[in-house]
Biopython code that builds the backbone (N, CA, C, O; Angstrom):
import numpy as np
from Bio.PDB.StructureBuilder import StructureBuilder

atoms = [
    (1, "MET", "N", (-2.869, -17.361, 3.613)),
    (1, "MET", "CA", (-4.172, -17.981, 3.496)),
    (1, "MET", "C", (-4.157, -18.885, 2.268)),
    (1, "MET", "O", (-3.751, -18.475, 1.181)),
    (2, "ARG", "N", (-4.604, -20.109, 2.460)),
    (2, "ARG", "CA", (-4.675, -21.027, 1.320)),
    (2, "ARG", "C", (-5.801, -20.606, 0.382)),
    (2, "ARG", "O", (-6.770, -19.973, 0.799)),
    (3, "LEU", "N", (-5.660, -20.960, -0.866)),
    (3, "LEU", "CA", (-6.659, -20.608, -1.877)),
    (3, "LEU", "C", (-8.027, -21.202, -1.529)),
    (3, "LEU", "O", (-9.050, -20.547, -1.723)),
    (4, "THR", "N", (-8.051, -22.418, -1.024)),
    (4, "THR", "CA", (-9.338, -23.026, -0.654)),
    (4, "THR", "C", (-9.991, -22.259, 0.494)),
    (4, "THR", "O", (-11.213, -22.116, 0.525)),
    (5, "ASP", "N", (-9.192, -21.766, 1.432)),
    (5, "ASP", "CA", (-9.745, -20.952, 2.524)),
    (5, "ASP", "C", (-10.312, -19.638, 1.986)),
    (5, "ASP", "O", (-11.371, -19.184, 2.417)),
    (6, "PHE", "N", (-9.596, -19.041, 1.047)),
    (6, "PHE", "CA", (-10.067, -17.801, 0.442)),
    (6, "PHE", "C", (-11.433, -18.004, -0.211)),
    (6, "PHE", "O", (-12.367, -17.242, 0.040)),
    (7, "TRP", "N", (-11.546, -19.036, -1.052)),
    (7, "TRP", "CA", (-12.821, -19.287, -1.744)),
    (7, "TRP", "C", (-13.920, -19.638, -0.754)),
    (7, "TRP", "O", (-15.077, -19.266, -0.954)),
    (8, "GLY", "N", (-13.576, -20.340, 0.298)),
    (8, "GLY", "CA", (-14.561, -20.660, 1.326)),
    (8, "GLY", "C", (-15.112, -19.411, 1.988)),
    (8, "GLY", "O", (-16.320, -19.291, 2.193)),
    (9, "ARG", "N", (-14.229, -18.482, 2.321)),
    (9, "ARG", "CA", (-14.666, -17.220, 2.935)),
    (9, "ARG", "C", (-15.514, -16.406, 1.970)),
    (9, "ARG", "O", (-16.569, -15.892, 2.340)),
    (10, "LEU", "N", (-15.048, -16.292, 0.733)),
    (10, "LEU", "CA", (-15.783, -15.500, -0.251)),
    (10, "LEU", "C", (-17.182, -16.075, -0.463)),
    (10, "LEU", "O", (-18.160, -15.334, -0.551)),
    (11, "THR", "N", (-17.264, -17.393, -0.542)),
    (11, "THR", "CA", (-18.550, -18.060, -0.726)),
    (11, "THR", "C", (-19.441, -17.895, 0.501)),
    (11, "THR", "O", (-20.646, -17.679, 0.368)),
    (12, "GLU", "N", (-18.865, -17.994, 1.681)),
    (12, "GLU", "CA", (-19.640, -17.835, 2.910)),
    (12, "GLU", "C", (-20.259, -16.441, 3.004)),
    (12, "GLU", "O", (-21.399, -16.289, 3.443)),
    (13, "VAL", "N", (-19.502, -15.432, 2.592)),
    (13, "VAL", "CA", (-19.975, -14.051, 2.710)),
    (13, "VAL", "C", (-20.949, -13.680, 1.595)),
    (13, "VAL", "O", (-21.944, -12.999, 1.843)),
    (14, "PHE", "N", (-20.671, -14.122, 0.371)),
    (14, "PHE", "CA", (-21.442, -13.646, -0.776)),
    (14, "PHE", "C", (-22.329, -14.705, -1.439)),
    (14, "PHE", "O", (-23.119, -14.371, -2.322)),
    (15, "GLY", "N", (-22.214, -15.961, -1.035)),
    (15, "GLY", "CA", (-22.950, -17.025, -1.717)),
    (15, "GLY", "C", (-22.167, -17.486, -2.937)),
    (15, "GLY", "O", (-21.386, -16.721, -3.502)),
    (16, "SER", "N", (-22.370, -18.711, -3.337)),
    (16, "SER", "CA", (-21.525, -19.283, -4.394)),
    (16, "SER", "C", (-21.673, -18.593, -5.745)),
    (16, "SER", "O", (-20.670, -18.332, -6.410)),
    (17, "SER", "N", (-22.880, -18.297, -6.158)),
    (17, "SER", "CA", (-23.068, -17.676, -7.477)),
    (17, "SER", "C", (-22.507, -16.266, -7.531)),
    (17, "SER", "O", (-21.805, -15.906, -8.476)),
    (18, "TYR", "N", (-22.820, -15.465, -6.512)),
    (18, "TYR", "CA", (-22.347, -14.082, -6.518)),
    (18, "TYR", "C", (-20.842, -14.017, -6.317)),
    (18, "TYR", "O", (-20.180, -13.157, -6.897)),
    (19, "ALA", "N", (-20.293, -14.911, -5.506)),
    (19, "ALA", "CA", (-18.844, -14.924, -5.280)),
    (19, "ALA", "C", (-18.102, -15.167, -6.591)),
    (19, "ALA", "O", (-17.121, -14.482, -6.878)),
    (20, "ARG", "N", (-18.549, -16.116, -7.376)),
    (20, "ARG", "CA", (-17.893, -16.410, -8.665)),
    (20, "ARG", "C", (-18.056, -15.241, -9.633)),
    (20, "ARG", "O", (-17.117, -14.877, -10.341)),
    (21, "SER", "N", (-19.251, -14.657, -9.659)),
    (21, "SER", "CA", (-19.489, -13.515, -10.531)),
    (21, "SER", "C", (-18.616, -12.333, -10.141)),
    (21, "SER", "O", (-18.013, -11.693, -11.002)),
    (22, "MET", "N", (-18.545, -12.043, -8.855)),
    (22, "MET", "CA", (-17.725, -10.942, -8.378)),
    (22, "MET", "C", (-16.253, -11.186, -8.696)),
    (22, "MET", "O", (-15.545, -10.268, -9.109)),
    (23, "ALA", "N", (-15.796, -12.411, -8.505)),
    (23, "ALA", "CA", (-14.392, -12.735, -8.762)),
    (23, "ALA", "C", (-14.019, -12.495, -10.225)),
    (23, "ALA", "O", (-12.895, -12.098, -10.533)),
    (24, "ALA", "N", (-14.955, -12.735, -11.099)),
    (24, "ALA", "CA", (-14.685, -12.586, -12.525)),
    (24, "ALA", "C", (-14.930, -11.172, -13.047)),
    (24, "ALA", "O", (-14.283, -10.748, -14.005)),
    (25, "ASP", "N", (-15.860, -10.436, -12.427)),
    (25, "ASP", "CA", (-16.324, -9.191, -13.035)),
    (25, "ASP", "C", (-16.020, -7.906, -12.273)),
    (25, "ASP", "O", (-16.016, -6.832, -12.875)),
    (26, "HIS", "N", (-15.767, -7.981, -10.977)),
    (26, "HIS", "CA", (-15.586, -6.761, -10.176)),
    (26, "HIS", "C", (-14.104, -6.411, -10.055)),
    (26, "HIS", "O", (-13.308, -7.221, -9.581)),
    (27, "SER", "N", (-13.742, -5.216, -10.479)),
    (27, "SER", "CA", (-12.366, -4.739, -10.337)),
    (27, "SER", "C", (-12.225, -4.022, -9.002)),
    (27, "SER", "O", (-13.061, -3.195, -8.638)),
    (28, "PHE", "N", (-11.169, -4.345, -8.284)),
    (28, "PHE", "CA", (-10.913, -3.759, -6.968)),
    (28, "PHE", "C", (-9.772, -2.761, -7.062)),
    (28, "PHE", "O", (-8.692, -3.088, -7.555)),
    (29, "ALA", "N", (-10.010, -1.547, -6.592)),
    (29, "ALA", "CA", (-8.977, -0.505, -6.602)),
    (29, "ALA", "C", (-7.740, -0.955, -5.837)),
    (29, "ALA", "O", (-6.616, -0.691, -6.264)),
    (30, "ASP", "N", (-7.941, -1.640, -4.696)),
    (30, "ASP", "CA", (-6.813, -2.088, -3.880)),
    (30, "ASP", "C", (-5.999, -3.193, -4.542)),
    (30, "ASP", "O", (-4.932, -3.560, -4.049)),
    (31, "LEU", "N", (-6.488, -3.716, -5.639)),
    (31, "LEU", "CA", (-5.756, -4.736, -6.398)),
    (31, "LEU", "C", (-5.254, -4.165, -7.720)),
    (31, "LEU", "O", (-4.993, -4.911, -8.664)),
    (32, "GLY", "N", (-5.120, -2.851, -7.785)),
    (32, "GLY", "CA", (-4.671, -2.220, -9.024)),
    (32, "GLY", "C", (-5.696, -2.317, -10.127)),
    (32, "GLY", "O", (-5.352, -2.454, -11.301)),
    (33, "ASN", "N", (-6.968, -2.245, -9.743)),
    (33, "ASN", "CA", (-8.093, -2.341, -10.679)),
    (33, "ASN", "C", (-8.153, -3.687, -11.395)),
    (33, "ASN", "O", (-8.615, -3.783, -12.532)),
    (34, "ARG", "N", (-7.675, -4.724, -10.705)),
    (34, "ARG", "CA", (-7.781, -6.091, -11.234)),
    (34, "ARG", "C", (-8.959, -6.786, -10.562)),
    (34, "ARG", "O", (-9.388, -6.412, -9.470)),
    (35, "THR", "N", (-9.465, -7.803, -11.242)),
    (35, "THR", "CA", (-10.472, -8.654, -10.636)),
    (35, "THR", "C", (-9.773, -9.659, -9.723)),
    (35, "THR", "O", (-8.551, -9.799, -9.756)),
    (36, "ILE", "N", (-10.551, -10.343, -8.923)),
    (36, "ILE", "CA", (-9.987, -11.401, -8.078)),
    (36, "ILE", "C", (-9.332, -12.464, -8.946)),
    (36, "ILE", "O", (-8.215, -12.895, -8.661)),
    (37, "ASP", "N", (-10.011, -12.886, -9.993)),
    (37, "ASP", "CA", (-9.449, -13.912, -10.881)),
    (37, "ASP", "C", (-8.127, -13.459, -11.500)),
    (37, "ASP", "O", (-7.181, -14.242, -11.583)),
    (38, "GLU", "N", (-8.058, -12.219, -11.927)),
    (38, "GLU", "CA", (-6.820, -11.700, -12.507)),
    (38, "GLU", "C", (-5.709, -11.645, -11.472)),
    (38, "GLU", "O", (-4.569, -12.008, -11.760)),
    (39, "ALA", "N", (-6.039, -11.191, -10.265)),
    (39, "ALA", "CA", (-5.032, -11.093, -9.213)),
    (39, "ALA", "C", (-4.483, -12.473, -8.845)),
    (39, "ALA", "O", (-3.277, -12.632, -8.659)),
    (40, "ILE", "N", (-5.356, -13.458, -8.742)),
    (40, "ILE", "CA", (-4.905, -14.821, -8.444)),
    (40, "ILE", "C", (-3.996, -15.324, -9.565)),
    (40, "ILE", "O", (-2.933, -15.885, -9.301)),
    (41, "ALA", "N", (-4.411, -15.124, -10.802)),
    (41, "ALA", "CA", (-3.623, -15.585, -11.944)),
    (41, "ALA", "C", (-2.251, -14.914, -12.005)),
    (41, "ALA", "O", (-1.291, -15.493, -12.513)),
    (42, "GLN", "N", (-2.168, -13.693, -11.486)),
    (42, "GLN", "CA", (-0.905, -12.955, -11.512)),
    (42, "GLN", "C", (-0.080, -13.156, -10.248)),
    (42, "GLN", "O", (0.944, -12.498, -10.062)),
    (43, "GLY", "N", (-0.518, -14.058, -9.380)),
    (43, "GLY", "CA", (0.280, -14.433, -8.228)),
    (43, "GLY", "C", (0.143, -13.566, -6.988)),
    (43, "GLY", "O", (0.972, -13.650, -6.082)),
    (44, "VAL", "N", (-0.887, -12.737, -6.933)),
    (44, "VAL", "CA", (-1.108, -11.920, -5.738)),
    (44, "VAL", "C", (-1.514, -12.850, -4.598)),
    (44, "VAL", "O", (-2.323, -13.757, -4.791)),
    (45, "GLU", "N", (-0.957, -12.628, -3.424)),
    (45, "GLU", "CA", (-1.269, -13.452, -2.259)),
    (45, "GLU", "C", (-2.767, -13.363, -1.946)),
    (45, "GLU", "O", (-3.364, -12.290, -2.029)),
    (46, "THR", "N", (-3.358, -14.496, -1.588)),
    (46, "THR", "CA", (-4.783, -14.515, -1.298)),
    (46, "THR", "C", (-5.129, -13.654, -0.082)),
    (46, "THR", "O", (-6.228, -13.104, -0.014)),
    (47, "ALA", "N", (-4.218, -13.530, 0.869)),
    (47, "ALA", "CA", (-4.479, -12.657, 2.026)),
    (47, "ALA", "C", (-4.605, -11.206, 1.579)),
    (47, "ALA", "O", (-5.431, -10.465, 2.112)),
    (48, "THR", "N", (-3.805, -10.797, 0.618)),
    (48, "THR", "CA", (-3.879, -9.443, 0.070)),
    (48, "THR", "C", (-5.205, -9.242, -0.649)),
    (48, "THR", "O", (-5.838, -8.194, -0.520)),
    (49, "ILE", "N", (-5.615, -10.242, -1.397)),
    (49, "ILE", "CA", (-6.886, -10.169, -2.116)),
    (49, "ILE", "C", (-8.038, -10.093, -1.119)),
    (49, "ILE", "O", (-8.968, -9.307, -1.297)),
    (50, "TRP", "N", (-7.973, -10.909, -0.073)),
    (50, "TRP", "CA", (-9.041, -10.898, 0.931)),
    (50, "TRP", "C", (-9.138, -9.531, 1.600)),
    (50, "TRP", "O", (-10.240, -9.032, 1.830)),
    (51, "ARG", "N", (-7.994, -8.919, 1.915)),
    (51, "ARG", "CA", (-8.011, -7.581, 2.522)),
    (51, "ARG", "C", (-8.679, -6.573, 1.588)),
    (51, "ARG", "O", (-9.370, -5.667, 2.055)),
    (52, "ALA", "N", (-8.485, -6.715, 0.294)),
    (52, "ALA", "CA", (-9.136, -5.824, -0.677)),
    (52, "ALA", "C", (-10.653, -6.029, -0.668)),
    (52, "ALA", "O", (-11.413, -5.066, -0.762)),
    (53, "VAL", "N", (-11.085, -7.274, -0.556)),
    (53, "VAL", "CA", (-12.525, -7.569, -0.484)),
    (53, "VAL", "C", (-13.118, -6.954, 0.780)),
    (53, "VAL", "O", (-14.175, -6.324, 0.736)),
    (54, "VAL", "N", (-12.433, -7.142, 1.904)),
    (54, "VAL", "CA", (-12.914, -6.594, 3.175)),
    (54, "VAL", "C", (-12.982, -5.067, 3.110)),
    (54, "VAL", "O", (-13.940, -4.469, 3.600)),
    (55, "ALA", "N", (-11.980, -4.440, 2.513)),
    (55, "ALA", "CA", (-11.964, -2.978, 2.395)),
    (55, "ALA", "C", (-13.107, -2.477, 1.518)),
    (55, "ALA", "O", (-13.677, -1.419, 1.786)),
    (56, "ALA", "N", (-13.444, -3.225, 0.480)),
    (56, "ALA", "CA", (-14.510, -2.823, -0.433)),
    (56, "ALA", "C", (-15.904, -3.080, 0.146)),
    (56, "ALA", "O", (-16.859, -2.384, -0.198)),
    (57, "TYR", "N", (-16.018, -4.074, 1.021)),
    (57, "TYR", "CA", (-17.314, -4.461, 1.588)),
    (57, "TYR", "C", (-17.233, -4.584, 3.111)),
    (57, "TYR", "O", (-17.520, -5.653, 3.649)),
    (58, "PRO", "N", (-16.853, -3.524, 3.814)),
    (58, "PRO", "CA", (-16.647, -3.633, 5.265)),
    (58, "PRO", "C", (-17.913, -3.991, 6.047)),
    (58, "PRO", "O", (-17.826, -4.631, 7.095)),
    (59, "ASP", "N", (-19.062, -3.596, 5.563)),
    (59, "ASP", "CA", (-20.301, -3.885, 6.273)),
    (59, "ASP", "C", (-20.818, -5.296, 6.002)),
    (59, "ASP", "O", (-21.678, -5.797, 6.727)),
    (60, "ARG", "N", (-20.304, -5.919, 4.982)),
    (60, "ARG", "CA", (-20.798, -7.238, 4.592)),
    (60, "ARG", "C", (-19.974, -8.379, 5.214)),
    (60, "ARG", "O", (-20.510, -9.450, 5.498)),
    (61, "VAL", "N", (-18.673, -8.143, 5.423)),
    (61, "VAL", "CA", (-17.792, -9.198, 5.937)),
    (61, "VAL", "C", (-17.850, -9.191, 7.464)),
    (61, "VAL", "O", (-17.506, -8.188, 8.090)),
    (62, "PRO", "N", (-18.281, -10.302, 8.069)),
    (62, "PRO", "CA", (-18.343, -10.352, 9.528)),
    (62, "PRO", "C", (-16.951, -10.239, 10.154)),
    (62, "PRO", "O", (-15.956, -10.643, 9.553)),
    (63, "SER", "N", (-16.897, -9.694, 11.351)),
    (63, "SER", "CA", (-15.607, -9.467, 12.008)),
    (63, "SER", "C", (-14.808, -10.761, 12.183)),
    (63, "SER", "O", (-13.578, -10.727, 12.162)),
    (64, "GLY", "N", (-15.468, -11.871, 12.351)),
    (64, "GLY", "CA", (-14.776, -13.148, 12.501)),
    (64, "GLY", "C", (-14.076, -13.638, 11.261)),
    (64, "GLY", "O", (-13.252, -14.549, 11.332)),
    (65, "LEU", "N", (-14.391, -13.048, 10.118)),
    (65, "LEU", "CA", (-13.757, -13.449, 8.856)),
    (65, "LEU", "C", (-12.771, -12.414, 8.325)),
    (65, "LEU", "O", (-12.246, -12.565, 7.222)),
    (66, "ARG", "N", (-12.525, -11.393, 9.083)),
    (66, "ARG", "CA", (-11.615, -10.340, 8.616)),
    (66, "ARG", "C", (-10.170, -10.699, 8.799)),
    (66, "ARG", "O", (-9.289, -9.911, 8.453)),
]
sb = StructureBuilder()
sb.init_structure("model")
sb.init_model(0)
sb.init_chain("A")
sb.init_seg("    ")
for serial, (resi, resn, name, xyz) in enumerate(atoms, 1):
    if name == "N":
        sb.init_residue(resn, " ", resi, " ")
    sb.init_atom(name, np.array(xyz, "f"), 0.0, 1.0, " ", f" {name:<3s}", serial, name[0])
structure = sb.get_structure()
């Protein structure tokens, strides 16, 4: 998944302000307790990051974006 696609999905699901806040402030267990921003900076694949978001918010992410 390209980085622009990742940000597009995150923004579509959470809105632009909350998506940026979550990326900077929320640590995901599936990412080794890293934030999205930290995981991206450390080279984690965006598909892996997206799967962590979906796992953390299964009721919020529509099936078409999983």
